[in-house]
C-alpha positions in Angstrom: 59.3 -69.1 38.8 62.6 -71.0 38.7 63.5 -73.7 36.3 65.6 -76.3 37.9 67.6 -79.2 36.5 66.8 -78.4 32.9 69.9 -80.4 31.7 68.9 -83.4 33.7 65.5 -83.6 32.0 67.1 -84.3 28.7 69.3 -87.0 30.3 66.2 -88.6 32.0 64.4 -88.7 28.6 67.2 -90.7 27.1 67.4 -93.0 30.0 63.6 -93.5 30.1 63.4 -94.3 26.4 66.2 -96.8 26.8 64.4 -98.5 29.7 61.0 -98.5 27.9 62.5 -100.1 24.8 64.1 -102.9 26.8 60.9 -103.6 28.7 59.0 -103.7 25.4 61.5 -106.1 24.0 61.2 -108.3 27.1 57.4 -108.3 26.9 57.3 -109.3 23.2 60.0 -112.0 23.5 58.8 -113.3 26.8 56.2 -115.8 25.7 54.4 -116.7 22.5 51.0 -115.3 22.1 48.3 -118.1 21.9 46.2 -116.0 19.5 47.3 -115.8 15.8 46.9 -112.4 14.2 43.6 -112.2 12.3 43.9 -111.3 8.6 41.3 -108.8 7.5 40.2 -108.9 3.9 39.0 -105.8 2.1 36.0 -106.1 -0.1 34.0 -103.9 -2.5 30.5 -104.3 -3.7 29.0 -102.4 -6.6 25.4 -101.3 -6.7 23.3 -102.4 -9.6 23.5 -98.9 -11.1 27.3 -98.9 -10.9 27.4 -102.3 -12.6 25.1 -101.0 -15.4 27.3 -97.9 -15.8 30.3 -100.2 -16.0 28.6 -102.3 -18.7 27.6 -99.1 -20.7 31.2 -97.9 -20.5 32.5 -101.2 -21.8 30.0 -101.1 -24.7 31.0 -97.5 -25.6 34.7 -98.3 -25.5 34.2 -101.2 -27.9 31.7 -99.5 -30.2 32.6 -98.1 -33.5 32.0 -94.4 -34.2 32.1 -94.7 -38.0 34.7 -92.0 -38.2 37.7 -94.3 -38.2 38.6 -93.6 -41.8 38.3 -89.8 -41.3 40.5 -90.0 -38.2 43.1 -92.1 -40.0 43.2 -89.7 -43.0 43.6 -86.7 -40.7 46.4 -88.5 -38.8 48.2 -89.2 -42.1 47.7 -85.5 -43.2 49.1 -84.2 -39.9 52.0 -86.6 -39.9 53.0 -85.7 -43.4 52.5 -81.9 -42.8 49.8 -81.6 -45.4 47.0 -80.7 -43.0 46.3 -76.9 -43.1 44.5 -75.2 -40.2 41.9 -72.7 -41.3 42.6 -70.1 -38.6 39.5 -68.0 -39.5 37.2 -70.9 -39.2 38.7 -71.9 -35.9 38.3 -68.3 -34.6 34.7 -68.1 -35.8 33.8 -71.4 -34.0 35.6 -70.2 -30.8 33.6 -66.9 -30.9 30.4 -68.8 -31.5 31.1 -71.1 -28.5 31.9 -68.1 -26.3 28.6 -66.4 -27.3 26.7 -69.6 -26.5 28.4 -69.9 -23.1 27.7 -66.3 -22.3 24.0 -66.7 -23.3 23.7 -70.0 -21.3 25.6 -69.0 -18.2 24.7 -65.3 -18.2 
């Protein structure tokens, strides 16, 4: 099978794209379209369950936990460098959590 005029194909593509662009420009500038483009508006509607969930989330975000004073005292202790981590207590709790996960998940 012979391949003929391979160099001319590239030249034809350039010529064709130039011609198609000029014809597109002519067709768009030729006359004004009587129809105005329609603007589509997006909308979202929430189910009643989603609205309830949103309200619960707002309530939780604004609710007081009662631990604000404890949290503030811990923040001050950490910031001043006074807070001491009990590494043995942390390790025991981590081990306990791992054991519970192993029991639950198998």
